[in-house]
N, C-alpha and C positions, 0 to 999 in steps of 0.2 A: 270525411266531411262531417262537420258538426251538425247535429240535428237542431232544427229551429223550433222555437216556441211560438205558437200562433194564437191570436185572440180574435173572436168574431166582433166586427164593428157594430153589430146590432144587438145580439143577445149576450155577448160577453163570454161565450164558451171558449175554453182554452184546451189545447192539446199539442203534443209534440209530434212533428212530422219529419220525414227524411228529406228536408228541403231547407234552403236558406234564402229563397226568393222573397222579396219584400212584401209582395201582395199576391194572395191566392184568391182569384175572383170566384164568387158563387160556390165556395167550397165548404161552408159551415155545415156540418152534418145535422145540426139542430134546426136551423132556420133557412139555410141555403144562401146566406149573405156572404159578403167578402170577409176574408181573414187576413190580418196583417201580422208581420213578424215583430214580436216584442222582445225577443231575447234568444239565447242559445242554451241548450242543455249542457250543464257542466258535468263532465265525466269525473268520477272519483279518481284522484291521483294517489298512486302508491306512496306511502310514507318513505322518504329518502333517508331520513335520519334514523340511525340505529339507536334505539333507546338505551340498551345496555352500554353502548359506546359513549353516549352523551352523559349518562350517569357517572361513568368512570372518569371522563374528562373533567366533569364538574368537581370531582374530588381533588384533582390536581391543579386546576386553573379556574379563575373567574374569566369567563369568555364574553366578548362583545359581539360585534357584527360578524356574520358568517357569509362566505361566498363559496360557491361550488363550481368546479369545472371538470367535467367528466367524473372520474372516480376520486378526485382530490377535493377535500374540504379545507378551507382556510378560515381560521378564526382570529380575530383580534384578541390578544391576551391582555386583560385588564389587571390581573394579579396572578403571580406564580405562587401557588400554595405548596407545591412539592418541588424542592430544589434538586433532588436526585433524579436526573433525567433518565438514567439507566433503569430505575425502578418504574418510571412512567412507561418507558418503552417495553419493559418486560410484561407489564399488566396489559398494555394495549395489544401486544402480540398474542396474548391468550384469546383475544377477541378477533384476531385475524387482521390487525392493522399495525402499521408503522407510523411514526410521526417525526416531524422536523420542526425545530424552534429557530426562527430566523428573525433578523431585523430588517424591516422594510419601511423606508421613508419615515424613520424616527419612531416607528411602532414595532412592538413585538408581535409576531404572527406565528400561529401554530398551524402547520400543515399536517393533515391526517389523510392517509391513503392506504389501500389494501397492501398487506404484506406479500412479498413475492415468494413463491414456493422455492424451497432449497432442494436442488437435485442431489441425490446421493452419488458419491464418487465410487468408481470401481477400484477397490484396494489393490487389485492385481497390477494395475498400471503403475502405482507407486512402488510396489515391490519389484516389478520388472525393471523400472528405471534405476532403482537402488542397486540391484545386482549388476546391471550394465555399467553403472558408475564405479562400482567396486572393481570390475574387470578393467575398465579404461584407466582408472587411477593406478592400478597395479602395473599396467603396461607402461604408463608414463613414469611411474616410480622406477621401473626396471631401466628405462632409457636414461633417466637422470642418474641412477646409481651406477650405470656403466660408465658415464662420463666422470662421475666422482671418483670411481676406482681407477680409471685411466689417469686422472690427475695425480692420485696418490702414487701410482706406479712410476709416472714420469719423473717425479721429484723425490721418489723414495721416502715418502712421508708415512707416518703411522696413521691408522684409521680403520674403520670397519670395512672389510673387503667382501663381505657376504652380500652379493647382489640381491638375493631374494629377501633377506632380512631388511635391507635398506628400502627395497620396493614396498614391502609390507608396512614398514614404519611410515613411509610417505603416504600411502593410501589411507591408513588409519588416522594419521594426523589431519589430512585434508578433509576427510569425511567427518571427523570429530568437530573441526572448526565450523564447517558449513552446516552440519546437522545441529550443532548447538545454537548457531545464529538463527536458524529457522525455527527451532523449538522455542527459543526466546519469544519470537513472534507468536507462536502457537499458544504458549502459556498466557501471554498478555491478552490475546484475543479471547481465550476461554474465560479469563478472569473478568473481562468486561462484557461477556455475553455475546461476543461477535463470533459468528459461525465461520469456521475455516477448515481447510484440509490439513493433513499431515504433510511434511515436506516432500516435494518432488525433486529428486536429484537429476541433474542434466548431464549425461555422459557426452563427451566430445573428444575427438582424436587430435588433441593438441598436446603441448609439453606438460600440461597439468592434468589432462585426462578428464576435464569437466569444465562446464560453464557456470558451475555453482548449483544452487538449489533455491526453490521457491515454495511458498505456500499460497493457496488461493483463498482470499477473503471473500466469503459468500453472502455476507449481510453487511449493512452499513455500519460505520463506526459511530457510536452513539454521541460521544462528547469530545471536546478538545483535549481534555485530560487523557481520555482513552487513546486519542490519536498520538499524543506524545508518548504514552506508554508503549503503544504498538510500534511506533517508529524507532524508539530508542532501545527497546528490549533486545532485539536481534543483534544490532551492532555491539552493544555492551557485552552480551553473552559471548558472542564470537571473539571479541577483543580479549576478554578474560581468559579464554582458552588459547588464543593465538600467542599470548605473551609467554606462558611456560613452554609451549611447543617451540617458539623461537629461541628461548633460552637453551633448551636441550639441543636444538639444531646447531646453534652457534658454538656450543661446547664441542660438538662433534666435527666442526668445520675446521680444516687446516688453514694455516696462514703462511705467507711466504713474502719475502721482500719484493717490492715491485721490480727492483733491478734484476732479480733472478727469475721472475715469472715471464713466461711467454704467453700473453693473453690475447694477442691480436686476432680479431675475427670471432672472439668468444662473446657470449651473452653477459651483459652486466645488468644485474637487478638493481632497480632504483632505490635510493636512500630516502627514508622518512626520518623525522626527528626521533622517533622511538628507536629506530634501528641505529642511528648515530649514537644515541645515548648508551644503548646496550654495548655497542662495539667499543666506544671510547672509555666509558666509565665503569662498566661491569667487567668486560673482558680485557680492557686495557690494550687494545690492538693499536700499535703505532700507526701514525698517519702514512708512513712510507711502506706499509705492508698491505698486501691484498689478501682477502679472505675468500676461499672457495667454498660455497655453501653446500653443506650436506643436504640430501633430499628432505630431511625433516625440517631444516632451516628454511628451505624453499617453501615448504608447506606453511610454516609460520609466517613467512613473508607474504604468501598469498592471502592468509587470513587478515593481515594488516591492510593489504591493498583492497580486499573486498570490503573491509570496514570503511575505508576512505571513500570508495566509489559509491557505496550505498548511502553514505551520509551527505552526499552532494544535495543541497536543499532545493531540488528541482522536481517538478512533475510528481509522479507517484513513487519515487524512491523513498527510502526510509527517512532521509533528511528532508525530503519534500513534504512528507506528512507532518513532520515536526514544524517546519516553516509555515505550512498552511494553517496550522493551529493558531499561529500568532498573526498571520496576514490574511487579509480579505482575498476573495477569489481573483479579483482583477489585479491586485498588487502582486500576488503570487504568480500569476500568469506572466506578468512583466519580468519578474525575477527569473522565471524559468527560461523565457526567451533570451534574456541577457546572458544567462549562464551557458545556454546552448551556443550562442555566438562567441562567447569567450573561449569555450573549448575548441571551437573551430579555429580560432586564432592561436590557441596553444599547440595546434598540430605542427607548428614549426619546431617544437621541442620533441614531440612524440606523435607519430602518425596516428596512433590509436585514438587520440583526442578528436580527430576528425570524425571518426565513426561515433564516438560518444556524443559529440555535439549534435549530429544529425538525429541520433536516437532520442536525445532529450528534447529537441525541437519537435520531433514526431510525437513523443509522449505528451508534450505540452499542448498539442492540438486537441488531445482528448480531454485535458484539464484535470483538476483535482477538486472534486465536489466538496471536500472538507467533511467535518463531522455533522451529524444531524442537528445537534444542539450547538449553535454558535452564539448563544446569548449568555449562558452561564460562564462565569469568569474562570480563568486558568488558575489552579491552585499554586501557592508558593512552592510546594514540593516539586511540582512539574517544571516550574521555572528553574529551580536548582538542577533538576534532571537534564533539562535542555542545555544548561551551561556545562554540565559534565560531558554531555555528548559533543558539544562544541570543542571542548578541550581534546577529546579523543579524535575528533575530525582533524584538528590542527596537528596533533602528534603523529597521526597516520598518513598525513598528506604526502603523496609521492608524485611530484611534478613530472618526472620522466621515469615511468615504471620499468621500461625495458629499453636497452640500447645495445649497440654492437661496439665492442672495444676496438678502437682504432689503433 
């Protein structure tokens, strides 16, 4: 309860009392007359504004009206003095703060809030998952190699019949493609000051031996340029490694006239434009021939497929981060929802699209917050980079990844 300031109606004596009643009868200690409430004691309020923070902000921006809600401070930005938002973020982080630059109702608004602590990861988890993935991909490579050697024997074709060598080559190829993809993200994140983990490989008992690899981004993406770099670096790096792996694998893959091959009930790996180009124009494989993929070729095919799936411009996928850099949050949410429904529709071609459609719809509910700075323009170089990624997306698109030969 606020303490009241009282004044005697006769002698004018004033004092502060633990009361807020309007009239205290016969209570003046000087003359015994009545005392009336004339005000309340104002308790000193702790300064909410961090002076070093305000000094630093004034170096970077000319600020107008300020509002606070909890730990978040919002300032109207009258002038941007420092256009390098990554430098702003780095300086504020030294003071224990993060910031976001957004447009609200035609105004530029700077949000400042306490930086979140970054929890250290246990490196043994990543090492353990990597060892498990090496073993699972070796096992998958062994199974693929046994099928490959059986095909060679069935048709008396030349090829590498060392099952262990083929399995090892498959494992190394898959891990190289996935690892390069994720390290591309890691390098881009480090370049832009985004904290992230090293790759976590995901072992899985399927024909590939893995569900891929991921890195965990542990701090916000600073700018739209950085979002494009992070989104494109992984797919480009993985694609660059997948192409020579695919070339080597196709060179090791035997071909046979369709009329002579008995493929009913076998697995057919889907065709992308890049696969068609390599088969038709590099290796000159006739249209009436079938190619039985060597395990290394399957690893290259996996790299192309992973690139395609990651570049779908939805939710928090790599392509989703790139699309979000160009689109507002609402428009990107609509795009994600539309793509999720489209993939459910494409399940008539491949049942796996049904799962992917629901995954994207689920990820879309979480949303994509975008970069902290959504005011600074996207650089021309990043626009060119996004177009390159679009070309890779088209070249790697595989409408029917896997089917059964009828």
